[in-house]
DSSP file (Angstrom, degrees, kcal/mol; ACC not computed):
  #  RESIDUE AA STRUCTURE BP1 BP2  ACC     N-H-->O    O-->H-N    N-H-->O    O-->H-N    TCO  KAPPA ALPHA  PHI   PSI    X-CA   Y-CA   Z-CA
    1    1 A M              0   0    0      0, 0.0     2,-0.1     0, 0.0    86,-0.0   0.000 360.0 360.0 360.0 128.6    9.3   24.0  -13.0
    2    2 A T     >  -     0   0    0      1,-0.1     4,-1.9     4,-0.0     5,-0.2  -0.455 360.0-112.2 -91.4 167.3   11.9   21.9  -14.7
    3    3 A E  H  > S+     0   0    0      1,-0.2     4,-2.6     2,-0.2     5,-0.2   0.872 116.8  56.5 -65.4 -36.5   11.6   18.4  -16.0
    4    4 A E  H  > S+     0   0    0      1,-0.2     4,-2.3     2,-0.2    -1,-0.2   0.888 106.9  49.1 -63.1 -39.1   14.0   17.2  -13.3
    5    5 A L  H  > S+     0   0    0      2,-0.2     4,-2.5     1,-0.2    -1,-0.2   0.904 111.4  48.7 -67.8 -41.9   11.8   18.6  -10.6
    6    6 A I  H  X S+     0   0    0     -4,-1.9     4,-2.6     2,-0.2     5,-0.2   0.911 111.9  49.5 -63.6 -42.0    8.7   17.0  -12.0
    7    7 A I  H  X S+     0   0    0     -4,-2.6     4,-2.6     2,-0.2    -2,-0.2   0.906 110.9  50.1 -63.5 -41.2   10.4   13.7  -12.3
    8    8 A E  H  X S+     0   0    0     -4,-2.3     4,-2.4     2,-0.2    -2,-0.2   0.911 111.4  48.2 -63.6 -42.6   11.6   14.0   -8.7
    9    9 A V  H  X S+     0   0    0     -4,-2.5     4,-2.1     2,-0.2    -2,-0.2   0.933 114.9  44.8 -64.0 -45.9    8.1   14.7   -7.5
   10   10 A L  H  X S+     0   0    0     -4,-2.6     4,-2.7     2,-0.2     5,-0.2   0.887 111.9  52.8 -66.4 -38.1    6.6   11.9   -9.4
   11   11 A K  H  X S+     0   0    0     -4,-2.6     4,-2.6    -5,-0.2     5,-0.2   0.927 110.7  47.1 -62.1 -44.9    9.3    9.5   -8.3
   12   12 A D  H  X S+     0   0    0     -4,-2.4     4,-2.3     2,-0.2    -2,-0.2   0.893 112.9  49.5 -63.4 -39.7    8.7   10.4   -4.7
   13   13 A A  H  X S+     0   0    0     -4,-2.1     4,-2.2     2,-0.2    -2,-0.2   0.933 114.3  43.5 -66.5 -46.3    5.0    9.9   -5.1
   14   14 A F  H  X S+     0   0    0     -4,-2.7     4,-2.5     2,-0.2    -2,-0.2   0.899 114.4  50.7 -66.4 -40.1    5.2    6.5   -6.8
   15   15 A Y  H  X S+     0   0    0     -4,-2.6     4,-2.6    -5,-0.2    -2,-0.2   0.923 111.5  47.3 -64.2 -44.3    7.9    5.3   -4.3
   16   16 A T  H  X S+     0   0    0     -4,-2.3     4,-2.3     2,-0.2     5,-0.2   0.909 112.1  50.1 -64.4 -41.9    5.8    6.3   -1.3
   17   17 A T  H  X S+     0   0    0     -4,-2.2     4,-2.3    -5,-0.2    -2,-0.2   0.917 112.1  48.1 -61.1 -43.4    2.7    4.7   -2.8
   18   18 A F  H  X S+     0   0    0     -4,-2.5     4,-1.9     1,-0.2    -2,-0.2   0.917 111.7  49.1 -63.3 -44.4    4.7    1.5   -3.5
   19   19 A I  H  < S+     0   0    0     -4,-2.6    -1,-0.2     1,-0.2    -2,-0.2   0.872 113.7  46.6 -65.3 -37.7    6.1    1.5    0.1
   20   20 A I  H  X S+     0   0    0     -4,-2.3     4,-0.6    -5,-0.2    -1,-0.2   0.904 117.2  41.8 -71.1 -41.5    2.7    2.0    1.7
   21   21 A L  H  X S+     0   0    0     -4,-2.3     4,-2.8    -5,-0.2     5,-0.3   0.722  96.1  79.4 -81.3 -21.1    0.9   -0.7   -0.4
   22   22 A L  H  X S+     0   0    0     -4,-1.9     4,-2.3     1,-0.2    -1,-0.2   0.915  95.7  42.1 -58.4 -49.7    3.6   -3.3   -0.3
   23   23 A P  H  > S+     0   0    0      0, 0.0     4,-2.1     0, 0.0    -1,-0.2   0.885 116.0  50.3 -66.9 -34.2    2.9   -4.7    3.2
   24   24 A I  H  X S+     0   0    0     -4,-0.6     4,-1.9     2,-0.2    -2,-0.2   0.948 115.3  41.3 -66.7 -48.5   -0.9   -4.6    2.6
   25   25 A L  H  X S+     0   0    0     -4,-2.8     4,-2.3     1,-0.2    -1,-0.2   0.837 112.2  56.9 -68.6 -32.5   -0.7   -6.4   -0.7
   26   26 A G  H  X S+     0   0    0     -4,-2.3     4,-2.4    -5,-0.3    -2,-0.2   0.923 108.3  45.4 -64.5 -44.8    1.9   -8.9    0.7
   27   27 A V  H  X S+     0   0    0     -4,-2.1     4,-2.6     2,-0.2     5,-0.2   0.914 113.2  50.6 -64.6 -42.3   -0.3  -10.0    3.5
   28   28 A T  H  X S+     0   0    0     -4,-1.9     4,-2.3     1,-0.2    -2,-0.2   0.890 110.5  50.2 -62.7 -39.1   -3.3  -10.3    1.1
   29   29 A L  H  X S+     0   0    0     -4,-2.3     4,-2.2     2,-0.2    -2,-0.2   0.926 111.3  47.4 -64.2 -45.7   -1.1  -12.4   -1.2
   30   30 A I  H  X S+     0   0    0     -4,-2.4     4,-2.3     2,-0.2    -2,-0.2   0.920 112.6  48.8 -64.2 -43.7    0.0  -14.7    1.5
   31   31 A I  H  X S+     0   0    0     -4,-2.6     4,-2.4     1,-0.2    -1,-0.2   0.912 111.1  51.7 -61.8 -41.8   -3.5  -15.2    2.9
   32   32 A G  H  X S+     0   0    0     -4,-2.3     4,-2.2    -5,-0.2    -2,-0.2   0.886 109.0  49.6 -62.3 -39.7   -4.7  -15.9   -0.7
   33   33 A I  H  X S+     0   0    0     -4,-2.2     4,-2.4     2,-0.2    -1,-0.2   0.929 111.5  48.4 -65.6 -44.9   -2.1  -18.6   -1.2
   34   34 A F  H  X S+     0   0    0     -4,-2.3     4,-2.4     1,-0.2    -2,-0.2   0.907 112.5  48.5 -62.2 -41.0   -2.9  -20.3    2.0
   35   35 A I  H  X S+     0   0    0     -4,-2.4     4,-2.7     2,-0.2    -1,-0.2   0.889 110.6  51.4 -66.9 -38.2   -6.6  -20.3    1.3
   36   36 A S  H  X S+     0   0    0     -4,-2.2     4,-2.4     2,-0.2    -2,-0.2   0.910 110.7  47.9 -64.4 -41.8   -6.0  -21.6   -2.2
   37   37 A I  H  X S+     0   0    0     -4,-2.4     4,-2.2     2,-0.2    -2,-0.2   0.918 112.4  49.8 -63.6 -42.6   -3.9  -24.5   -0.8
   38   38 A F  H  X S+     0   0    0     -4,-2.4     4,-2.1     1,-0.2     6,-0.3   0.915 111.7  48.2 -61.6 -43.0   -6.6  -25.2    1.7
   39   39 A Q  H  X>S+     0   0    0     -4,-2.7     4,-1.6     1,-0.2     5,-0.6   0.886 112.0  49.3 -66.0 -38.2   -9.3  -25.2   -1.0
   40   40 A A  H  <5S+     0   0    0     -4,-2.4    -1,-0.2     1,-0.2    -2,-0.2   0.876 113.0  47.4 -68.1 -36.1   -7.2  -27.5   -3.2
   41   41 A A  H  <5S+     0   0    0     -4,-2.2    -2,-0.2     1,-0.2    -1,-0.2   0.845 123.6  31.2 -74.1 -33.2   -6.6  -29.9   -0.3
   42   42 A T  H  <5S-     0   0    0     -4,-2.1    -2,-0.2    -5,-0.2    -1,-0.2   0.512  98.2-128.3-104.2  -5.5  -10.2  -30.1    0.9
   43   43 A S  T  <5 +     0   0    0     -4,-1.6     2,-0.6     1,-0.2    -3,-0.2   0.770  55.8 149.2  59.7  29.0  -12.0  -29.6   -2.5
   44   44 A I      < -     0   0    0     -5,-0.6    -1,-0.2    -6,-0.3    -2,-0.1  -0.837  24.4-177.4 -90.2 123.4  -14.1  -26.8   -1.0
   45   45 A Q        +     0   0    0     -2,-0.6     2,-0.5    -3,-0.1    -1,-0.1  -0.199  24.6 145.2-116.5  41.4  -14.9  -24.3   -3.8
   46   46 A E    >>  -     0   0    0      1,-0.1     3,-0.5     2,-0.0     4,-0.5  -0.686  40.1-151.8 -81.4 126.6  -16.8  -21.6   -1.9
   47   47 A M  H >> S+     0   0    0     -2,-0.5     4,-1.5     1,-0.2     3,-1.0   0.839  93.5  57.9 -70.2 -34.0  -16.1  -18.1   -3.2
   48   48 A T  H 3> S+     0   0    0      1,-0.2     4,-2.1     2,-0.2    -1,-0.2   0.752  93.8  69.0 -70.0 -20.0  -16.7  -16.4    0.0
   49   49 A L  H <4 S+     0   0    0     -3,-0.5    -1,-0.2     1,-0.2    -2,-0.2   0.807 106.4  39.1 -66.0 -28.4  -14.0  -18.5    1.6
   50   50 A T  H <X S+     0   0    0     -3,-1.0     4,-0.8    -4,-0.5    -2,-0.2   0.824 119.2  45.9 -86.9 -33.8  -11.4  -16.6   -0.5
   51   51 A F  H  X S+     0   0    0     -4,-1.5     4,-2.2     2,-0.1     5,-0.2   0.940 107.5  50.6 -78.8 -48.8  -12.9  -13.2   -0.2
   52   52 A V  H  X S+     0   0    0     -4,-2.1     4,-2.7     1,-0.2     5,-0.2   0.918 109.8  46.6 -64.7 -48.9  -13.8  -12.8    3.5
   53   53 A P  H  > S+     0   0    0      0, 0.0     4,-2.7     0, 0.0    -1,-0.2   0.895 114.0  49.4 -62.4 -36.8  -10.4  -13.8    5.1
   54   54 A K  H  X S+     0   0    0     -4,-0.8     4,-2.3     2,-0.2    -2,-0.2   0.905 112.2  48.5 -66.8 -39.3   -8.5  -11.6    2.6
   55   55 A L  H  X S+     0   0    0     -4,-2.2     4,-2.3     2,-0.2    -1,-0.2   0.928 113.6  46.2 -64.8 -45.4  -10.8   -8.6    3.4
   56   56 A V  H  X S+     0   0    0     -4,-2.7     4,-2.4     1,-0.2    -2,-0.2   0.923 113.5  48.9 -63.8 -44.2  -10.5   -9.1    7.1
   57   57 A A  H  X S+     0   0    0     -4,-2.7     4,-2.5    -5,-0.2    -1,-0.2   0.892 110.8  51.1 -63.5 -39.3   -6.7   -9.5    6.9
   58   58 A T  H  X S+     0   0    0     -4,-2.3     4,-2.4     2,-0.2    -1,-0.2   0.923 111.1  47.3 -63.9 -44.7   -6.4   -6.4    4.8
   59   59 A V  H  X S+     0   0    0     -4,-2.3     4,-2.5     2,-0.2    -2,-0.2   0.909 112.5  49.8 -63.6 -42.0   -8.5   -4.3    7.2
   60   60 A V  H  X S+     0   0    0     -4,-2.4     4,-2.6     2,-0.2    -2,-0.2   0.914 111.9  47.7 -64.0 -42.7   -6.4   -5.6   10.2
   61   61 A V  H  X S+     0   0    0     -4,-2.5     4,-2.6     2,-0.2    -2,-0.2   0.907 111.8  50.0 -65.9 -41.0   -3.1   -4.7    8.4
   62   62 A I  H  X S+     0   0    0     -4,-2.4     4,-0.7     2,-0.2    -2,-0.2   0.927 113.2  46.1 -63.3 -43.9   -4.4   -1.3    7.5
   63   63 A I  H >< S+     0   0    0     -4,-2.5     3,-0.6     1,-0.2    -2,-0.2   0.917 114.7  48.0 -64.4 -42.4   -5.5   -0.6   11.1
   64   64 A F  H 3< S+     0   0    0     -4,-2.6     4,-0.2     1,-0.2    -2,-0.2   0.884 118.7  39.2 -65.1 -39.3   -2.2   -1.9   12.4
   65   65 A L  H 3X S+     0   0    0     -4,-2.6     4,-2.8     1,-0.2    -1,-0.2   0.376  84.2 106.2 -93.2   4.0   -0.1    0.1   10.0
   66   66 A L  H <X S+     0   0    0     -4,-0.7     4,-2.7    -3,-0.6     5,-0.2   0.878  78.3  50.0 -56.7 -43.8   -2.1    3.3   10.1
   67   67 A P  H  > S+     0   0    0      0, 0.0     4,-2.1     0, 0.0    -1,-0.2   0.918 113.9  46.2 -61.4 -39.5    0.3    5.3   12.2
   68   68 A W  H  > S+     0   0    0     -4,-0.2     4,-2.3    -3,-0.2    -2,-0.2   0.903 112.7  50.0 -66.8 -41.2    3.2    4.3    9.9
   69   69 A I  H  X S+     0   0    0     -4,-2.8     4,-2.5     2,-0.2     5,-0.2   0.925 111.0  48.8 -62.9 -44.7    1.1    5.1    6.8
   70   70 A I  H  X S+     0   0    0     -4,-2.7     4,-2.7    -5,-0.2     5,-0.2   0.906 109.9  52.5 -62.6 -40.9    0.1    8.5    8.2
   71   71 A D  H  X S+     0   0    0     -4,-2.1     4,-2.2    -5,-0.2    -1,-0.2   0.921 110.8  47.2 -60.4 -44.8    3.8    9.2    9.1
   72   72 A K  H  X S+     0   0    0     -4,-2.3     4,-2.3     2,-0.2    -2,-0.2   0.914 113.4  47.9 -63.0 -43.2    4.8    8.4    5.5
   73   73 A L  H  X S+     0   0    0     -4,-2.5     4,-2.1     2,-0.2    -2,-0.2   0.885 111.8  49.1 -67.9 -38.5    2.1   10.6    4.0
   74   74 A V  H  X S+     0   0    0     -4,-2.7     4,-2.6     2,-0.2    -1,-0.2   0.902 110.7  51.9 -65.7 -40.1    2.9   13.5    6.2
   75   75 A A  H  X S+     0   0    0     -4,-2.2     4,-2.2    -5,-0.2    -2,-0.2   0.928 111.9  44.2 -63.2 -44.8    6.6   13.2    5.3
   76   76 A I  H  X S+     0   0    0     -4,-2.3     4,-2.4     2,-0.2    -1,-0.2   0.864 112.4  53.3 -70.0 -32.7    5.9   13.3    1.6
   77   77 A T  H  X S+     0   0    0     -4,-2.1     4,-2.6     2,-0.2    -2,-0.2   0.931 110.1  47.0 -65.9 -44.4    3.4   16.1    2.0
   78   78 A N  H  X S+     0   0    0     -4,-2.6     4,-2.3     1,-0.2    -2,-0.2   0.906 112.3  50.7 -61.5 -41.0    6.0   18.2    3.8
   79   79 A R  H  X S+     0   0    0     -4,-2.2     4,-2.3    -5,-0.2    -2,-0.2   0.908 111.1  48.1 -63.6 -41.8    8.6   17.4    1.2
   80   80 A M  H  X S+     0   0    0     -4,-2.4     4,-2.8     2,-0.2     5,-0.2   0.917 111.4  49.5 -66.4 -42.6    6.2   18.4   -1.6
   81   81 A F  H  X S+     0   0    0     -4,-2.6     4,-2.5     2,-0.2    -1,-0.2   0.896 110.9  50.9 -63.3 -38.3    5.3   21.7    0.1
   82   82 A T  H  X S+     0   0    0     -4,-2.3     4,-1.9     2,-0.2    -2,-0.2   0.920 112.1  46.5 -63.5 -43.7    9.0   22.4    0.6
   83   83 A I  H  X S+     0   0    0     -4,-2.3     4,-2.0     2,-0.2    -2,-0.2   0.924 113.8  48.1 -64.2 -44.1    9.7   21.7   -3.1
   84   84 A F  H  X S+     0   0    0     -4,-2.8     4,-2.1     1,-0.2    -2,-0.2   0.880 110.8  50.5 -67.5 -37.3    6.7   23.9   -4.2
   85   85 A L  H  X S+     0   0    0     -4,-2.5     4,-1.1     1,-0.2    -1,-0.2   0.869 109.5  52.0 -67.1 -34.8    7.7   26.8   -2.0
   86   86 A T  H  < S+     0   0    0     -4,-1.9     3,-0.3     1,-0.2    -2,-0.2   0.891 110.4  48.6 -65.5 -39.4   11.2   26.6   -3.3
   87   87 A V  H  < S+     0   0    0     -4,-2.0    -2,-0.2     1,-0.2    -1,-0.2   0.876 108.5  53.6 -68.4 -37.8    9.9   26.8   -6.9
   88   88 A L  H  <        0   0    0     -4,-2.1    -1,-0.2     1,-0.3    -2,-0.2   0.728 360.0 360.0 -72.7 -20.8    7.6   29.7   -6.1
   89   89 A K     <        0   0    0     -4,-1.1    -1,-0.3    -3,-0.3    -2,-0.2   0.481 360.0 360.0 -76.7 360.0   10.5   31.9   -4.7
């Protein structure tokens, strides 16, 4: 295994992880900002008010994006197996 191949494998893994997590973290960030603005406007400082909506939104986004996430993970797995089989030959 060469250094270039290891760098390519790690680059693909990090890129895929970033692409999968970006929409989930983006929705959580937006929900958190809206809840913070709501808390600042109403002076409600309840901690569960920030935690529960973000948790629910995260679960909903993961369920909604699950087919896309699985497709991305299967694609990178096939790519890794192809690279490893090429190296073993």
